N, CA, C and O of each residue as an XYZ file, in Angstrom:
596
protein
N       0.758     -1.143     -0.048
C       0.006     -0.003      0.000
C       0.863      1.310     -0.006
O       0.461      2.352     -0.525
N       2.117      1.168      0.634
C       2.913      2.340      0.684
C       3.347      2.743     -0.742
O       3.296      3.926     -1.082
N       3.763      1.798     -1.562
C       4.309      2.034     -2.770
C       3.086      2.676     -3.676
O       3.329      3.583     -4.472
N       1.904      2.203     -3.521
C       0.767      2.818     -4.255
C       0.638      4.098     -3.789
O       0.544      4.980     -4.642
N       0.609      4.444     -2.483
C       0.497      5.794     -1.965
C       1.584      6.656     -2.640
O       1.283      7.738     -3.144
N       2.747      6.219     -2.651
C       3.895      7.070     -3.349
C       3.579      7.420     -4.779
O       3.811      8.533     -5.250
N       2.985      6.322     -5.518
C       2.684      6.537     -6.912
C       1.719      7.605     -7.096
O       1.869      8.486     -7.942
N       0.715      7.528     -6.297
C      -0.395      8.620     -6.366
C       0.200      9.978     -5.994
O      -0.020     10.954     -6.712
N       0.859     10.055     -5.023
C       1.546     11.323     -4.595
C       2.311     11.892     -5.755
O       2.115     13.036     -6.163
N       3.203     11.054     -6.284
C       4.082     11.534     -7.481
C       3.247     11.977     -8.769
O       3.567     12.916     -9.498
N       2.247     11.246     -8.920
C       1.459     11.617    -10.180
C       0.621     12.904     -9.886
O       0.534     13.778    -10.749
N       0.015     13.023     -8.696
C      -0.951     14.217     -8.345
C      -0.322     15.326     -7.759
O      -0.904     16.409     -7.825
N       0.852     15.238     -7.153
C       1.518     16.295     -6.436
C       0.590     16.836     -5.385
O       0.296     18.032     -5.352
N       0.138     15.973     -4.543
C      -0.891     16.323     -3.454
C      -0.154     16.354     -2.111
O       0.897     15.732     -1.958
N      -0.690     17.049     -1.189
C      -0.183     16.960      0.186
C      -0.555     15.547      0.710
O      -1.666     15.045      0.543
N       0.435     14.976      1.332
C       0.208     13.626      1.921
C      -0.858     13.417      2.845
O      -1.444     12.336      2.882
N      -1.185     14.473      3.677
C      -2.167     14.541      4.651
C      -3.581     14.445      4.022
O      -4.502     13.908      4.638
N      -3.734     14.968      2.801
C      -4.998     14.959      2.169
C      -5.236     13.536      1.691
O      -6.306     12.970      1.915
N      -4.221     12.950      1.021
C      -4.425     11.527      0.546
C      -4.552     10.503      1.687
O      -5.382      9.595      1.648
N      -3.745     10.677      2.640
C      -3.690      9.655      3.744
C      -5.016      9.484      4.368
O      -5.341      8.373      4.787
N      -5.791     10.480      4.460
C      -7.162     10.519      5.081
C      -8.273     10.167      4.122
O      -9.445     10.421      4.399
N      -7.896      9.556      2.941
C      -8.969      9.242      1.934
C      -9.732      7.910      2.605
O      -9.170      6.863      2.927
N     -11.039      8.193      2.722
C     -11.797      6.994      3.312
C     -11.980      5.932      2.307
O     -12.106      6.241      1.122
N     -12.005      4.680      2.699
C     -12.109      3.551      1.805
C     -13.404      3.590      1.013
O     -13.446      3.345     -0.192
N     -14.438      3.903      1.737
C     -15.727      3.852      1.075
C     -15.741      4.803     -0.148
O     -16.321      4.471     -1.182
N     -15.071      6.037     -0.019
C     -15.114      6.985     -1.134
C     -14.413      6.329     -2.361
O     -14.898      6.446     -3.487
N     -13.327      5.674     -2.141
C     -12.615      5.047     -3.216
C     -13.488      3.989     -3.901
O     -13.634      3.912     -5.121
N     -14.054      3.180     -2.991
C     -14.943      1.968     -3.597
C     -16.211      2.548     -4.274
O     -16.651      2.043     -5.307
N     -16.764      3.563     -3.707
C     -18.085      4.056     -4.321
C     -17.964      5.015     -5.432
O     -18.981      5.495     -5.934
N     -16.789      5.326     -5.848
C     -16.674      6.378     -6.825
C     -17.055      5.999     -8.290
O     -17.448      6.829     -9.109
N     -16.915      4.776     -8.523
C     -17.279      4.194     -9.930
C     -18.738      4.538    -10.292
O     -19.037      4.913    -11.425
N     -19.632      4.400     -9.304
C     -21.044      4.684     -9.547
C     -21.313      6.173     -9.780
O     -22.268      6.551    -10.459
N     -20.447      7.004     -9.199
C     -20.633      8.468     -9.286
C     -19.827      9.007    -10.563
O     -20.112     10.102    -11.046
N     -18.864      8.241    -11.065
C     -17.996      8.788    -12.075
C     -18.687      9.366    -13.244
O     -18.318     10.475    -13.629
N     -19.709      8.712    -13.898
C     -20.335      9.188    -15.101
C     -21.005     10.553    -14.851
O     -20.862     11.476    -15.653
N     -21.752     10.672    -13.706
C     -22.357     11.829    -13.373
C     -21.400     13.079    -13.192
O     -21.733     14.194    -13.593
N     -20.242     12.837    -12.591
C     -19.249     13.885    -12.395
C     -18.727     14.354    -13.665
O     -18.560     15.556    -13.874
N     -18.450     13.419    -14.558
C     -17.756     13.866    -15.880
C     -18.846     14.597    -16.877
O     -18.453     15.307    -17.803
N     -20.122     14.390    -16.641
C     -21.196     14.973    -17.552
C     -21.059     16.423    -17.530
O     -21.241     17.027    -18.587
N     -20.756     17.079    -16.446
C     -20.621     18.552    -16.352
C     -19.488     19.155    -17.147
O     -19.490     20.328    -17.520
N     -18.498     18.270    -17.390
C     -17.339     18.699    -18.286
C     -17.453     18.363    -19.700
O     -16.633     18.819    -20.497
N     -18.446     17.567    -20.091
C     -18.582     17.164    -21.488
C     -18.504     18.056    -22.537
O     -18.100     17.671    -23.634
N     -18.893     19.389    -22.310
C     -18.827     20.356    -23.352
C     -17.478     21.027    -23.394
O     -17.158     21.625    -24.422
N     -16.702     20.980    -22.414
C     -15.438     21.850    -22.470
C     -14.231     20.979    -22.614
O     -13.158     21.538    -22.841
N     -14.278     19.713    -22.514
C     -13.046     18.864    -22.607
C     -12.648     18.494    -24.059
O     -13.530     18.342    -24.904
N     -11.420     18.356    -24.343
C     -11.018     17.946    -25.714
C     -11.252     16.438    -25.884
O     -11.507     15.753    -24.893
N     -11.172     15.905    -27.103
C     -11.183     14.449    -27.298
C     -10.168     13.713    -26.623
O     -10.425     12.621    -26.117
N      -8.949     14.263    -26.573
C      -7.858     13.548    -25.786
C      -8.093     13.492    -24.354
O      -7.719     12.502    -23.724
N      -8.736     14.560    -23.725
C      -9.067     14.545    -22.344
C     -10.150     13.563    -22.040
O     -10.165     12.991    -20.950
N     -11.088     13.332    -22.982
C     -12.158     12.328    -22.834
C     -11.546     10.901    -22.787
O     -12.068     10.040    -22.079
N     -10.537     10.667    -23.473
C      -9.788      9.387    -23.558
C      -9.184      9.277    -22.122
O      -9.399      8.249    -21.480
N      -8.463     10.257    -21.605
C      -7.916     10.198    -20.280
C      -8.927      9.907    -19.162
O      -8.651      9.197    -18.195
N     -10.146     10.516    -19.359
C     -11.257     10.307    -18.367
C     -11.520      8.840    -18.290
O     -11.848      8.324    -17.222
N     -11.386      8.155    -19.388
C     -11.784      6.739    -19.403
C     -10.682      5.900    -18.733
O     -10.987      4.843    -18.179
N      -9.536      6.294    -18.763
C      -8.420      5.460    -18.143
C      -8.065      5.916    -16.737
O      -7.401      5.166    -16.021
N      -8.446      7.035    -16.329
C      -8.073      7.553    -15.001
C      -9.350      7.457    -14.102
O     -10.456      7.744    -14.560
N      -9.180      7.069    -12.885
C     -10.322      7.275    -11.895
C      -9.993      8.521    -11.251
O      -8.847      8.808    -10.904
N     -11.018      9.275    -11.090
C     -10.942     10.579    -10.405
C     -11.785     10.659     -9.196
O     -12.973     10.345     -9.263
N     -11.209     11.087     -8.018
C     -11.889     11.150     -6.831
C     -11.635     12.552     -6.323
O     -10.512     13.047     -6.424
N     -12.645     13.202     -5.782
C     -12.447     14.486     -5.155
C     -12.450     14.226     -3.667
O     -13.390     13.647     -3.123
N     -11.350     14.676     -2.992
C     -11.188     14.562     -1.625
C     -11.123     15.915     -0.910
O     -10.897     16.929     -1.571
N     -11.312     15.971      0.408
C     -11.264     17.204      1.083
C      -9.806     17.671      1.254
O      -8.948     16.932      1.738
N      -9.571     18.881      0.853
C      -8.179     19.440      0.855
C      -8.064     20.436      1.977
O      -8.850     20.494      2.923
N      -7.016     21.220      1.793
C      -6.735     22.279      2.829
C      -7.904     23.354      2.817
O      -8.343     23.859      1.784
N      -8.323     23.621      4.019
C      -9.479     24.624      4.204
C     -10.771     24.042      3.665
O     -11.649     24.809      3.271
N     -10.945     22.667      3.625
C     -12.161     22.186      3.227
C     -12.470     22.125      1.717
O     -13.527     21.631      1.326
N     -11.599     22.600      0.911
C     -11.864     22.621     -0.503
C     -11.731     21.266     -1.110
O     -10.969     20.421     -0.641
N     -12.501     21.062     -2.189
C     -12.445     19.794     -2.925
C     -11.183     19.795     -3.753
O     -10.830     20.777     -4.406
N     -10.443     18.530     -3.699
C      -9.272     18.474     -4.386
C      -9.306     17.204     -5.188
O      -9.486     16.156     -4.569
N      -9.142     17.169     -6.595
C      -9.147     15.975     -7.370
C      -7.863     15.164     -7.237
O      -6.744     15.673     -7.182
N      -8.135     13.791     -7.189
C      -6.944     12.903     -7.153
C      -7.210     11.951     -8.274
O      -8.327     11.460     -8.437
N      -6.177     11.684     -9.057
C      -6.251     10.738    -10.238
C      -5.537      9.489     -9.908
O      -4.455      9.514     -9.322
N      -6.165      8.314    -10.300
C      -5.725      7.051    -10.165
C      -5.561      6.336    -11.446
O      -6.579      5.879    -11.966
N      -4.370      6.169    -12.049
C      -4.164      5.446    -13.267
C      -4.641      4.016    -13.184
O      -4.946      3.533    -12.094
N      -4.713      3.317    -14.322
C      -5.213      2.027    -14.457
C      -4.371      0.944    -13.565
O      -4.887      0.066    -12.874
N      -3.061      1.171    -13.710
C      -2.192      0.187    -13.138
C      -2.390      0.208    -11.585
O      -2.447     -0.823    -10.916
N      -2.494      1.505    -11.058
C      -2.609      1.682     -9.662
C      -4.007      1.156     -9.258
O      -4.135      0.520     -8.212
N      -4.992      1.396    -10.021
C      -6.301      0.811     -9.739
C      -6.259     -0.730     -9.642
O      -6.826     -1.324     -8.724
N      -5.588     -1.343    -10.591
C      -5.396     -2.810    -10.528
C      -4.666     -3.249     -9.310
O      -5.074     -4.245     -8.713
N      -3.583     -2.573     -8.870
C      -2.933     -2.883     -7.666
C      -3.681     -2.833     -6.462
O      -3.618     -3.698     -5.589
N      -4.523     -1.622     -6.411
C      -5.395     -1.372     -5.256
C      -6.539     -2.618     -5.237
O      -6.951     -3.072     -4.169
N      -6.939     -3.048     -6.376
C      -7.924     -3.990     -6.412
C      -7.445     -5.250     -5.735
O      -8.179     -5.871     -4.967
N      -6.204     -5.631     -6.019
C      -5.570     -6.847     -5.554
C      -5.336     -6.712     -4.007
O      -5.532     -7.645     -3.229
N      -4.888     -5.431     -3.621
C      -4.609     -5.245     -2.182
C      -5.914     -5.195     -1.375
O      -5.942     -5.640     -0.228
N      -7.026     -4.642     -1.978
C      -8.261     -4.605     -1.211
C      -8.828     -6.067     -1.007
O      -9.526     -6.288     -0.018
N      -8.571     -6.985     -1.837
C      -8.954     -8.395     -1.608
C      -8.470     -8.941     -0.452
O      -9.198     -9.651      0.242
N      -7.161     -8.667     -0.106
C      -6.594     -9.139      1.200
C      -6.649     -8.221      2.351
O      -6.056     -8.503      3.392
N      -7.354     -7.098      2.213
C      -7.459     -6.083      3.284
C      -7.877     -6.636      4.541
O      -7.241     -6.315      5.544
N      -8.908     -7.465      4.641
C      -9.499     -7.820      5.940
C      -8.449     -8.798      6.658
O      -8.615     -9.028      7.856
N      -7.448     -9.342      6.018
C      -6.457    -10.101      6.729
C      -5.377     -9.315      7.426
O      -4.816     -9.770      8.423
N      -5.078     -8.133      6.910
C      -3.926     -7.310      7.465
C      -4.348     -6.050      8.185
O      -3.563     -5.506      8.962
N      -5.652     -5.525      7.942
C      -6.016     -4.279      8.473
C      -7.001     -4.573      9.587
O      -7.722     -5.570      9.562
N      -7.014     -3.718     10.522
C      -7.946     -3.637     11.607
C      -9.343     -3.287     10.986
O      -9.496     -2.425     10.120
N     -10.440     -4.126     11.576
C     -11.775     -3.948     10.922
C     -12.232     -2.493     11.124
O     -13.033     -2.035     10.309
N     -11.825     -1.779     12.067
C     -12.232     -0.367     12.380
C     -11.612      0.578     11.597
O     -12.009      1.742     11.667
N     -10.541      0.227     10.730
C      -9.783      1.119      9.958
C     -10.650      1.577      8.752
O     -10.939      0.733      7.903
N     -11.067      2.807      8.626
C     -11.825      3.310      7.541
C     -11.109      3.943      6.403
O     -11.714      4.451      5.459
N      -9.733      3.905      6.508
C      -8.929      4.605      5.466
C      -8.413      3.758      4.402
O      -8.044      2.617      4.681
N      -8.353      4.184      3.252
C      -7.706      3.470      2.127
C      -6.328      3.178      2.407
O      -5.850      2.076      2.138
N      -5.647      4.126      2.945
C      -4.134      3.973      3.185
C      -4.044      3.949      4.710
O      -3.489      4.896      5.268
N      -4.523      2.987      5.396
C      -4.402      2.922      6.852
C      -3.151      2.199      7.277
O      -2.461      1.561      6.482
N      -2.874      2.327      8.616
C      -1.842      1.489      9.184
C      -2.237      0.072      9.353
O      -3.400     -0.234      9.618
N      -1.283     -0.802      9.204
C      -1.646     -2.257      9.417
C      -2.012     -2.462     10.954
O      -1.406     -1.911     11.874
N      -3.053     -3.303     11.097
C      -3.551     -3.743     12.475
C      -3.799     -2.561     13.393
O      -3.720     -2.735     14.609
N      -4.100     -1.342     12.878
C      -4.562     -0.266     13.716
C      -5.734      0.413     13.031
O      -6.141     -0.032     11.957
N      -6.278      1.442     13.588
C      -7.350      2.180     12.951
C      -6.985      3.513     12.590
O      -7.843      4.367     12.365
N      -5.570      3.773     12.513
C      -5.096      5.092     12.013
C      -4.571      4.983     10.627
O      -4.463      3.902     10.049
N      -4.237      6.167     10.090
C      -3.609      6.300      8.808
C      -2.145      6.177      8.816
O      -1.498      6.362      9.847
N      -1.587      5.859      7.652
C      -0.144      5.852      7.560
C       0.362      7.387      7.589
O      -0.384      8.341      7.370
N       1.610      7.476      7.865
C       2.309      8.835      7.905
C       2.824      9.116      6.406
O       3.907      8.685      6.012
N       2.061      9.782      5.707
C       2.497     10.079      4.250
C       3.856     10.596      4.073
O       4.604     10.033      3.274
N       4.248     11.622      4.748
C       5.605     12.201      4.746
C       6.685     11.149      4.989
O       7.672     11.085      4.257
N       6.494     10.329      6.017
C       7.511      9.284      6.281
C       7.573      8.150      5.166
O       8.649      7.638      4.856
N       6.488      7.821      4.638
C       6.344      6.815      3.651
C       7.125      7.361      2.393
O       7.951      6.656      1.813
N       6.840      8.589      2.015
C       7.554      9.146      0.977
C       9.063      9.216      1.159
O       9.812      8.826      0.263
N       9.466      9.653      2.174
C      10.920      9.818      2.584
C      11.471      8.320      2.548
O      12.485      8.066      1.898
N      10.827      7.394      3.213
C      11.403      5.997      3.184
C      11.588      5.370      1.772
O      12.594      4.720      1.486
N      10.599      5.592      0.933
C      10.735      5.001     -0.448
C      11.563      5.751     -1.435
O      12.096      5.190     -2.392
N      11.666      7.045     -1.188
C      12.694      7.891     -1.940
C      14.069      7.472     -1.485
O      14.967      7.516     -2.327
N      14.332      7.095     -0.331
C      15.589      6.680      0.076
C      15.935      5.280     -0.487
O      17.073      5.017     -0.875
N      14.911      4.386     -0.520
C      15.138      3.072     -1.076
C      15.232      3.016     -2.628
O      15.697      2.034     -3.206
N      14.793      4.060     -3.240
C      14.819      4.046     -4.712
C      16.240      4.312     -5.299
O      16.384      4.312     -6.522
N      17.245      4.528     -4.502
C      18.569      4.722     -5.003
C      18.808      6.021     -5.714
O      19.654      6.083     -6.607
N      18.093      7.065     -5.351
C      18.205      8.297     -6.086
C      19.511      9.122     -5.584
O      19.985      8.881     -4.474
N      19.995      9.962     -6.318
C      21.167     10.732     -6.047
C      20.900     11.716     -4.889
O      21.744     11.931     -4.019
N      19.690     12.300     -4.919
C      19.226     13.249     -3.942
C      17.912     12.898     -3.457
O      16.954     13.549     -3.873
N      17.717     11.855     -2.546
C      16.381     11.518     -2.098
C      15.715     12.492     -1.308
O      14.486     12.547     -1.251
N      16.514     13.307     -0.663
C      15.782     14.444      0.263
C      15.060     15.393     -0.621
O      14.312     16.230     -0.116
N      15.232     15.323     -1.906
C      14.578     16.436     -2.867
C      13.199     15.927     -3.157
O      12.406     16.701     -3.693
N      12.821     14.676     -2.853
C      11.537     14.142     -3.112
C      10.607     14.385     -1.808
O      10.476     13.522     -0.941
N      10.034     15.534     -1.765
C       9.060     15.784     -0.652
C       7.886     16.352     -1.332
O       8.012     16.909     -2.423
N       6.662     16.228     -0.693
C       5.484     16.731     -1.333
C       5.550     18.178     -1.669
O       5.117     18.614     -2.735
N       6.148     18.987     -0.664
C       6.198     20.477     -0.915
C       7.004     20.672     -2.198
O       6.547     21.373     -3.101
N       8.169     20.082     -2.300
C       9.004     20.317     -3.634
C       8.339     19.784     -4.756
O       8.465     20.441     -5.789
N       7.618     18.688     -4.816
C       6.809     18.219     -5.891
C       5.793     19.246     -6.247
O       5.607     19.479     -7.442
N       5.133     19.868     -5.362
C       4.105     20.787     -5.750
C       4.811     22.102     -6.344
O       4.315     22.714     -7.290
N       5.916     22.462     -5.763
C       6.620     23.649     -6.302
C       7.117     23.284     -7.690
O       7.090     24.149     -8.565
N       7.561     22.083     -7.948
C       7.955     21.597     -9.326
C       6.823     21.745    -10.302
O       7.020     22.203    -11.428
N       5.590     21.348     -9.866
C       4.469     21.324    -10.735
C       4.055     22.739    -11.068
O       3.573     23.033    -12.162
N       4.269     23.655    -10.034
C       3.891     25.122    -10.282
C       4.886     25.726    -11.366
O       4.491     26.446    -12.282
N       6.170     25.379    -11.181
C       7.189     25.845    -12.103
C       6.802     25.407    -13.536
O       6.752     26.194    -14.481
N       6.516     24.000    -13.624
C       6.245     23.462    -14.926
C       4.957     24.132    -15.585
O       4.901     24.425    -16.780
N       3.999     24.326    -14.730
C       2.757     25.016    -15.198
C       3.056     26.413    -15.761
O       2.479     26.779    -16.785
N       3.908     27.182    -15.150
C       4.347     28.480    -15.597
C       5.014     28.354    -16.883
O       4.710     29.087    -17.824
N       5.964     27.400    -16.968
C       6.689     27.257    -18.262
C       5.775     26.880    -19.467
O       5.921     27.378    -20.584
N       4.822     25.964    -19.153
C       3.925     25.581    -20.273
C       2.887     26.716    -20.683
O       2.360     26.722    -21.795
N       2.645     27.621    -19.765
C       1.732     28.716    -20.148
C       2.457     29.949    -20.751
O       1.829     30.936    -21.134
N       3.813     29.847    -20.819
C       4.472     30.958    -21.409
C       4.149     30.993    -22.935
O       3.892     29.970    -23.570
N       4.181     32.224    -23.471
C       3.774     32.357    -24.917
C       5.133     32.571    -25.806
O       5.057     32.705    -27.027
């Protein structure tokens, strides 16, 4: 689950605290809401974005100051989560309501610690550069560059 958590953080550039508190029921029940959610965007998205909508699962979670924050789950991550959720009742406490919960407890994982641990294990030249804050700053910089005329 920790590696899946890191993959989602790297793709979405989200604060770990937002993602670590994602309730399991929200992830499991999003498929039924997905078509209704995308209908409101049908008129403004490009054909390539429509293709992405089919391959990415989008969940809106509570962000900083209560705002809705979208989180995207690629197909391979969805498949990994499907396998992990089949075994969930064997390793997670029954009272744990979080998708990314701590094993045998009812609390969440520590997103910052997980990201730091796996950045160190990845054999990177500068693993301390992989933090959620720096990833968000990187995304902001790239957004500025792409919007330049």
